[in-house]
C-alpha positions as CSV (number, residue, x, y, z in Angstrom):
1,M,153.4,45.6,-98.5
2,Q,156.0,47.7,-96.8
3,Y,155.8,47.5,-93.0
4,R,155.3,50.9,-91.3
5,P,155.7,50.6,-87.5
6,W,154.2,53.9,-86.8
7,Q,150.8,52.7,-88.1
8,S,150.6,50.1,-85.4
9,K,150.4,52.6,-82.6
10,P,148.2,55.7,-82.0
11,S,150.0,59.0,-82.5
12,L,151.1,60.9,-79.4
13,M,149.1,63.9,-80.9
14,C,145.9,61.8,-81.0
15,R,145.9,60.1,-77.6
16,G,144.0,61.7,-74.6
17,F,145.4,62.9,-71.2
18,T,145.8,60.4,-68.5
19,Y,144.2,61.1,-65.1
20,V,147.6,62.0,-63.6
21,E,148.3,64.5,-66.4
22,A,144.9,66.1,-66.0
23,V,145.4,66.5,-62.2
24,I,148.8,68.1,-62.7
25,A,147.5,70.4,-65.4
26,A,144.6,71.5,-63.2
27,A,146.9,72.1,-60.3
28,L,149.2,74.2,-62.4
29,M,146.3,76.2,-63.7
30,C,145.0,76.8,-60.1
31,A,148.5,78.0,-59.1
32,V,148.8,80.4,-62.0
33,L,145.3,81.8,-61.4
34,G,145.9,82.0,-57.7
35,A,149.1,84.0,-58.3
36,F,147.2,86.3,-60.7
37,V,144.4,86.9,-58.2
38,I,146.8,87.7,-55.4
39,A,148.7,90.1,-57.7
40,L,145.5,91.7,-58.8
41,D,144.2,92.0,-55.2
42,G,147.5,93.7,-54.2
43,G,147.2,96.1,-57.1
44,V,143.7,97.0,-56.1
45,D,144.8,97.6,-52.5
46,V,147.5,99.9,-53.7
47,F,145.1,101.8,-56.0
48,V,142.4,102.1,-53.3
49,T,144.9,103.2,-50.6
50,A,146.4,105.9,-52.9
51,F,143.0,107.2,-53.8
52,A,141.9,107.3,-50.1
53,K,145.2,109.1,-49.2
54,G,144.4,111.7,-51.8
55,V,140.8,112.3,-50.6
56,V,141.7,112.4,-46.9
57,G,144.7,114.6,-47.6
58,S,142.5,117.0,-49.6
59,R,140.1,117.2,-46.7
60,V,142.9,118.1,-44.3
61,N,144.4,120.7,-46.6
62,N,141.0,122.4,-47.3
63,A,140.4,122.7,-43.6
64,L,143.9,124.1,-42.9
65,D,143.5,126.6,-45.8
66,Q,140.3,128.0,-44.2
67,L,141.8,128.2,-40.8
68,V,144.9,130.0,-42.1
69,E,142.7,132.5,-43.9
70,D,140.9,133.4,-40.7
71,L,143.9,133.2,-38.3
72,S,146.2,135.3,-40.5
73,E,143.8,138.2,-40.3
74,A,143.3,138.0,-36.5
75,G,145.8,139.3,-33.9
76,A,147.5,136.5,-32.0
77,T,146.3,137.8,-28.6
78,A,142.7,137.7,-29.8
79,V,142.7,133.9,-30.5
80,T,141.3,131.7,-27.7
81,V,141.6,127.9,-27.6
82,C,139.8,125.5,-25.3
83,G,139.6,121.7,-25.0
84,D,137.5,121.5,-21.8
85,G,134.6,119.3,-22.6
86,L,136.1,117.7,-25.8
87,E,137.8,114.4,-26.3
88,Y,141.6,114.0,-26.2
89,D,143.4,115.6,-29.1
90,L,140.4,117.8,-29.9
91,Y,140.1,121.6,-29.3
92,A,137.8,124.5,-30.2
93,V,139.1,127.9,-31.2
94,A,137.5,131.4,-31.3
95,M,138.8,134.5,-33.0
96,P,137.6,137.8,-34.5
97,L,136.2,138.0,-38.0
98,F,137.0,141.0,-40.1
99,R,135.0,140.0,-43.2
100,D,131.3,140.7,-43.6
101,A,128.7,138.3,-44.9
102,D,129.7,139.0,-48.5
103,G,133.4,138.1,-47.7
104,T,134.6,141.8,-47.9
105,F,137.4,142.7,-45.5
106,R,136.3,145.7,-43.5
107,V,138.3,148.6,-42.1
108,T,137.5,151.6,-39.9
109,S,137.9,155.2,-41.0
110,S,141.5,155.1,-39.7
111,D,142.2,152.1,-41.9
112,T,142.4,149.6,-39.0
113,P,140.6,146.3,-39.3
114,A,136.9,146.5,-38.2
115,V,135.5,143.5,-36.3
116,Q,132.5,142.1,-38.0
117,G,131.9,139.2,-35.7
118,V,133.3,136.0,-34.2
119,V,134.3,132.8,-35.9
120,V,134.5,129.5,-34.0
121,Y,135.9,126.2,-35.0
122,C,134.8,123.2,-33.1
123,P,134.7,119.4,-33.7
124,F,131.3,117.8,-34.0
125,E,130.1,114.2,-34.3
126,T,127.1,113.4,-36.4
127,D,124.3,110.9,-35.5
128,R,126.1,108.4,-37.7
129,G,129.3,108.7,-35.8
130,V,131.2,110.8,-38.4
131,R,133.4,113.4,-36.7
132,Q,134.0,116.6,-38.6
133,L,135.2,120.1,-38.0
134,R,132.6,122.8,-38.1
135,R,133.1,126.5,-38.6
136,Y,130.5,128.8,-36.9
137,V,130.2,132.5,-37.7
138,F,128.2,135.1,-35.7
139,Y,128.1,138.6,-37.0
140,D,128.1,141.4,-34.4
141,T,130.3,144.5,-34.6
142,S,130.0,145.1,-30.8
143,Y,132.0,142.1,-29.8
144,V,135.2,142.9,-27.7
145,F,138.1,140.5,-28.0
146,P,139.5,138.3,-26.8
147,F,136.6,135.9,-26.1
148,E,136.8,133.3,-23.3
149,F,135.2,129.9,-23.1
150,H,133.2,129.8,-19.8
151,G,131.1,127.3,-17.9
152,S,131.6,123.9,-16.4
153,P,132.5,122.6,-18.9
154,P,132.4,125.4,-21.4
155,I,131.8,122.9,-24.3
156,T,129.1,120.2,-23.9
157,D,127.6,117.8,-26.4
158,E,125.0,120.4,-27.3
159,F,126.5,123.8,-26.8
160,I,129.6,126.0,-26.8
161,H,129.5,128.8,-24.2
162,L,131.5,132.0,-24.9
163,R,131.9,135.4,-23.3
164,D,133.7,138.5,-24.7
165,S,135.9,140.9,-22.8
166,A,132.8,143.3,-22.3
167,G,130.8,140.5,-20.6
168,Q,128.6,139.7,-23.6
169,T,127.8,136.0,-23.8
170,L,127.3,133.8,-26.9
171,T,125.9,130.3,-26.8
172,I,126.4,128.2,-29.9
173,N,124.2,125.2,-30.7
174,R,126.8,122.7,-32.0
175,A,124.2,120.9,-34.1
176,E,122.3,123.8,-35.5
177,G,124.9,126.6,-35.8
178,N,123.7,130.2,-36.5
179,T,120.1,129.8,-37.6
180,T,119.8,133.5,-38.3
181,L,121.9,133.1,-41.4
182,P,120.5,132.0,-44.8
183,E,119.8,128.3,-45.4
184,G,123.0,126.3,-45.9
185,R,125.1,128.9,-44.1
186,A,124.3,128.1,-40.5
187,Y,127.7,126.4,-40.3
188,Q,130.4,125.2,-42.6
189,T,131.4,121.5,-42.5
190,L,135.2,120.8,-42.9
191,C,137.3,117.7,-42.8
192,P,134.9,114.7,-42.4
193,G,136.7,111.9,-40.7
194,L,138.4,114.3,-38.3
195,A,140.7,112.5,-35.9
196,A,142.7,115.3,-34.2
197,F,142.6,119.1,-34.1
198,A,144.9,121.4,-32.3
199,V,145.7,125.1,-32.3
200,E,148.6,126.6,-30.4
201,P,148.4,130.4,-30.5
202,G,151.6,132.4,-30.6
203,E,153.6,134.8,-32.8
204,L,153.4,131.9,-35.2
205,T,150.3,129.9,-34.4
206,R,150.7,126.2,-35.0
207,L,147.8,124.2,-36.6
208,E,147.5,120.5,-36.7
209,I,144.7,118.4,-38.2
210,S,144.5,114.7,-38.7
211,A,141.8,112.8,-40.5
212,A,141.1,109.1,-40.9
213,C,139.1,106.6,-43.0
214,L,138.8,102.9,-43.4
215,T,140.2,101.4,-46.7
216,R,139.7,97.8,-48.0
217,K,139.9,95.1,-45.4
218,D,139.1,97.7,-42.7
219,I,142.6,99.0,-42.6
220,K,142.7,102.5,-41.0
221,L,144.4,105.2,-43.0
222,V,145.4,108.5,-41.2
223,E,146.6,111.7,-42.9
224,K,148.1,114.6,-40.9
225,G,148.6,118.2,-41.8
226,E,150.5,120.9,-40.0
227,R,150.8,124.7,-40.7
228,Y,152.4,127.7,-39.0
229,V,150.4,131.0,-39.3
230,G,151.7,134.5,-39.0
231,H,149.2,137.1,-37.7
232,R,148.6,140.7,-38.7
233,N,150.2,143.3,-36.6
């Protein structure tokens, strides 16, 4: 019989792993999986952050759009700003409104804008600690502008105290808004997560709004928007 050396030893393909080889293989597998998880987690962070930036940025822009619409129709001298009673970087602003409850722009018989009421923007913090910007509207064609914020302080946790140039007063309940309006229209909620709100009246009024939210791992994300508004003559 012919001698075949290879038959005297088990094939390399048939023998099992040694303990050392198994440990090395497991370590390599853990390293590969760990790198994959880290890469995946980083990718999720990027996706979540981008999504959050889009949501918060949209909130800021929507609030600015509404403010620009109101401010551009009001004369610069009729716009009043106050921060007395509010936290740092937060302000309230009052201005005339020339649109009626249906949103129609009104003019007098001589084609000049006709005041329909007053619109006030003021930050508000909910019971859950969420800060937002609220838009309050009170319809009254007898208001004489500019308004002034009055009282000590003019803005409290519960109320906003206003007085027009003819001495008429208006007290706004910050939580309830204008309850004489139909349900759901007592106030308009803008920009949840509000972090800063400033209005600087002038020939070109400057607006600035910042909003914030927490992303994964409690990282704070802040988006800021700024606009300059021209007023009607």
